[in-house]
BALOBA-1460 file (C-alpha; in Angstrom, 3 decimals):
// residues 127
<rec num="1" residu="m" x="5.245" y="14.534" z="-11.608"/>
<rec num="2" residu="s" x="2.288" y="16.692" z="-10.627"/>
<rec num="3" residu="d" x="2.677" y="18.574" z="-7.354"/>
<rec num="4" residu="s" x="-1.086" y="18.351" z="-6.844"/>
<rec num="5" residu="d" x="-1.024" y="14.536" z="-7.279"/>
<rec num="6" residu="v" x="1.787" y="14.240" z="-4.745"/>
<rec num="7" residu="e" x="-0.217" y="16.433" z="-2.366"/>
<rec num="8" residu="v" x="-3.221" y="14.076" z="-2.726"/>
<rec num="9" residu="i" x="-0.970" y="11.116" z="-1.880"/>
<rec num="10" residu="r" x="0.480" y="12.875" z="1.170"/>
<rec num="11" residu="e" x="-2.958" y="14.017" z="2.352"/>
<rec num="12" residu="v" x="-4.428" y="10.505" z="2.157"/>
<rec num="13" residu="n" x="-1.470" y="8.899" z="3.968"/>
<rec num="14" residu="d" x="-1.418" y="11.635" z="6.633"/>
<rec num="15" residu="a" x="-5.176" y="11.396" z="7.153"/>
<rec num="16" residu="v" x="-5.022" y="7.614" z="7.625"/>
<rec num="17" residu="a" x="-2.148" y="8.082" z="10.097"/>
<rec num="18" residu="t" x="-4.154" y="10.560" z="12.161"/>
<rec num="19" residu="g" x="-7.419" y="8.632" z="11.844"/>
<rec num="20" residu="d" x="-9.070" y="11.508" z="9.963"/>
<rec num="21" residu="l" x="-11.198" y="9.358" z="7.684"/>
<rec num="22" residu="r" x="-13.397" y="12.289" z="6.661"/>
<rec num="23" residu="a" x="-10.313" y="13.820" z="5.024"/>
<rec num="24" residu="v" x="-9.614" y="10.490" z="3.306"/>
<rec num="25" residu="v" x="-13.168" y="10.374" z="1.893"/>
<rec num="26" residu="q" x="-12.642" y="13.786" z="0.286"/>
<rec num="27" residu="r" x="-9.685" y="12.454" z="-1.706"/>
<rec num="28" residu="l" x="-11.187" y="9.136" z="-2.868"/>
<rec num="29" residu="h" x="-12.929" y="8.799" z="-6.202"/>
<rec num="30" residu="p" x="-16.453" y="7.336" z="-5.705"/>
<rec num="31" residu="d" x="-15.415" y="4.217" z="-7.695"/>
<rec num="32" residu="v" x="-11.971" y="3.850" z="-6.085"/>
<rec num="33" residu="v" x="-10.367" y="0.393" z="-6.085"/>
<rec num="34" residu="w" x="-7.940" y="-0.587" z="-3.304"/>
<rec num="35" residu="e" x="-5.883" y="-3.795" z="-3.208"/>
<rec num="36" residu="h" x="-4.618" y="-4.391" z="0.297"/>
<rec num="37" residu="n" x="-1.751" y="-6.788" z="1.038"/>
<rec num="38" residu="i" x="-2.850" y="-9.361" z="-1.542"/>
<rec num="39" residu="g" x="-1.068" y="-12.642" z="-0.804"/>
<rec num="40" residu="a" x="0.162" y="-11.542" z="2.637"/>
<rec num="41" residu="g" x="-2.421" y="-13.464" z="4.673"/>
<rec num="42" residu="s" x="-3.310" y="-10.456" z="6.819"/>
<rec num="43" residu="p" x="-6.874" y="-10.123" z="8.155"/>
<rec num="44" residu="e" x="-7.430" y="-7.033" z="5.990"/>
<rec num="45" residu="e" x="-6.094" y="-8.643" z="2.812"/>
<rec num="46" residu="g" x="-8.418" y="-8.154" z="-0.110"/>
<rec num="47" residu="l" x="-9.822" y="-6.152" z="-2.970"/>
<rec num="48" residu="y" x="-12.024" y="-3.232" z="-1.933"/>
<rec num="49" residu="q" x="-14.208" y="-1.446" z="-4.467"/>
<rec num="50" residu="g" x="-15.986" y="1.854" z="-4.030"/>
<rec num="51" residu="r" x="-15.521" y="4.649" z="-1.533"/>
<rec num="52" residu="d" x="-17.644" y="3.032" z="1.220"/>
<rec num="53" residu="d" x="-15.818" y="-0.298" z="0.970"/>
<rec num="54" residu="v" x="-12.380" y="1.352" z="1.085"/>
<rec num="55" residu="i" x="-13.340" y="3.583" z="4.015"/>
<rec num="56" residu="g" x="-14.676" y="0.496" z="5.808"/>
<rec num="57" residu="l" x="-11.224" y="-1.076" z="5.439"/>
<rec num="58" residu="f" x="-9.490" y="2.030" z="6.756"/>
<rec num="59" residu="e" x="-11.943" y="2.206" z="9.693"/>
<rec num="60" residu="r" x="-11.126" y="-1.399" z="10.666"/>
<rec num="61" residu="i" x="-7.404" y="-0.703" z="10.399"/>
<rec num="62" residu="v" x="-7.504" y="2.536" z="12.408"/>
<rec num="63" residu="e" x="-9.765" y="0.981" z="15.052"/>
<rec num="64" residu="t" x="-7.409" y="-1.891" z="15.939"/>
<rec num="65" residu="w" x="-4.129" y="0.007" z="15.969"/>
<rec num="66" residu="e" x="-2.951" y="2.453" z="18.611"/>
<rec num="67" residu="y" x="-1.096" y="4.232" z="15.814"/>
<rec num="68" residu="i" x="-0.145" y="3.770" z="12.176"/>
<rec num="69" residu="r" x="2.518" y="6.017" z="10.681"/>
<rec num="70" residu="p" x="3.464" y="5.646" z="7.036"/>
<rec num="71" residu="e" x="6.833" y="7.323" z="6.534"/>
<rec num="72" residu="p" x="7.405" y="7.665" z="2.778"/>
<rec num="73" residu="r" x="11.007" y="7.645" z="1.564"/>
<rec num="74" residu="s" x="10.179" y="8.284" z="-2.064"/>
<rec num="75" residu="i" x="7.281" y="9.106" z="-4.363"/>
<rec num="76" residu="d" x="8.196" y="8.290" z="-7.953"/>
<rec num="77" residu="s" x="6.091" y="9.044" z="-11.002"/>
<rec num="78" residu="l" x="5.457" y="6.069" z="-13.263"/>
<rec num="79" residu="g" x="3.696" y="8.336" z="-15.768"/>
<rec num="80" residu="e" x="0.125" y="9.440" z="-16.471"/>
<rec num="81" residu="g" x="-0.911" y="9.970" z="-12.826"/>
<rec num="82" residu="t" x="0.514" y="6.689" z="-11.520"/>
<rec num="83" residu="y" x="2.986" y="6.747" z="-8.629"/>
<rec num="84" residu="r" x="5.127" y="4.313" z="-6.683"/>
<rec num="85" residu="v" x="5.525" y="5.200" z="-3.014"/>
<rec num="86" residu="t" x="8.048" y="3.386" z="-0.823"/>
<rec num="87" residu="g" x="8.806" y="3.854" z="2.836"/>
<rec num="88" residu="n" x="8.541" y="2.445" z="6.338"/>
<rec num="89" residu="l" x="5.316" y="1.754" z="8.163"/>
<rec num="90" residu="r" x="5.470" y="2.107" z="11.927"/>
<rec num="91" residu="a" x="2.499" y="0.759" z="13.805"/>
<rec num="92" residu="k" x="1.507" y="-0.454" z="17.240"/>
<rec num="93" residu="h" x="-1.469" y="-2.716" z="17.775"/>
<rec num="94" residu="r" x="-3.670" y="-1.827" z="20.738"/>
<rec num="95" residu="l" x="-3.099" y="-5.266" z="22.313"/>
<rec num="96" residu="s" x="0.687" y="-5.346" z="21.915"/>
<rec num="97" residu="d" x="3.599" y="-3.783" z="23.747"/>
<rec num="98" residu="s" x="5.870" y="-3.721" z="20.713"/>
<rec num="99" residu="e" x="6.007" y="-1.572" z="17.614"/>
<rec num="100" residu="i" x="6.012" y="-2.975" z="14.098"/>
<rec num="101" residu="n" x="8.432" y="-1.386" z="11.659"/>
<rec num="102" residu="a" x="7.948" y="-2.758" z="8.144"/>
<rec num="103" residu="s" x="8.758" y="-1.544" z="4.683"/>
<rec num="104" residu="y" x="5.796" y="-0.730" z="2.492"/>
<rec num="105" residu="e" x="5.137" y="-0.011" z="-1.121"/>
<rec num="106" residu="q" x="2.115" y="1.608" z="-2.712"/>
<rec num="107" residu="r" x="1.136" y="2.003" z="-6.323"/>
<rec num="108" residu="l" x="-1.362" y="4.830" z="-6.565"/>
<rec num="109" residu="d" x="-3.341" y="6.252" z="-9.475"/>
<rec num="110" residu="v" x="-4.528" y="9.849" z="-9.091"/>
<rec num="111" residu="r" x="-6.921" y="11.543" z="-11.499"/>
<rec num="112" residu="d" x="-8.428" y="15.028" z="-11.190"/>
<rec num="113" residu="g" x="-7.377" y="15.375" z="-7.537"/>
<rec num="114" residu="a" x="-8.798" y="12.014" z="-6.435"/>
<rec num="115" residu="l" x="-7.277" y="8.623" z="-5.699"/>
<rec num="116" residu="v" x="-8.827" y="6.191" z="-8.194"/>
<rec num="117" residu="k" x="-6.758" y="3.080" z="-7.499"/>
<rec num="118" residu="g" x="-4.359" y="1.989" z="-4.800"/>
<rec num="119" residu="t" x="-2.296" y="-1.090" z="-4.132"/>
<rec num="120" residu="m" x="-0.624" y="-1.506" z="-0.735"/>
<rec num="121" residu="k" x="1.930" y="-4.116" z="0.233"/>
<rec num="122" residu="t" x="3.969" y="-4.360" z="3.399"/>
<rec num="123" residu="g" x="7.223" y="-6.283" z="3.542"/>
<rec num="124" residu="e" x="9.821" y="-6.722" z="0.823"/>
<rec num="125" residu="v" x="7.392" y="-7.257" z="-2.063"/>
<rec num="126" residu="s" x="7.700" y="-5.195" z="-5.221"/>
<rec num="127" residu="l" x="4.570" y="-4.084" z="-7.082"/>
C-alpha cells in the first residue's frame, strides 16, 4: 500500500467533508470517473465522468448538507493502486433536525497522485 495513495484518499475525503472543493479538484485526474450510489435511488445517484462533472456532483452534495463527515475505519489495498475504504458517514441535511449515520464503502483507483476512478455506496452494500 502506497502511503502517498492513502494520503490522496484522505485528502479528498477530508476536503469534501470541509467543503474545500478546490482541494478536491487538485487531486482528481482530468478524466476521473465517479460512480455514486448506483442502485440506491438517491437524487445524486449516477455515473459522473470528467473533473467538471464530478466536482458538480460534490458541489450539489455539499450545498444541500449542513455537514458531511466520512469517518473511515479501514483503507485496504486491493493491489495496483486500487483501494477499498469502509467507514461511517455522518451527515445532516440543512432541512432536517436529525443526523444520518450510515456505513459507506468506496473503491478508489489512484494513479500518479490523482484519483482516476471512484465508486461510492452508502448502506450495507459490498463493492
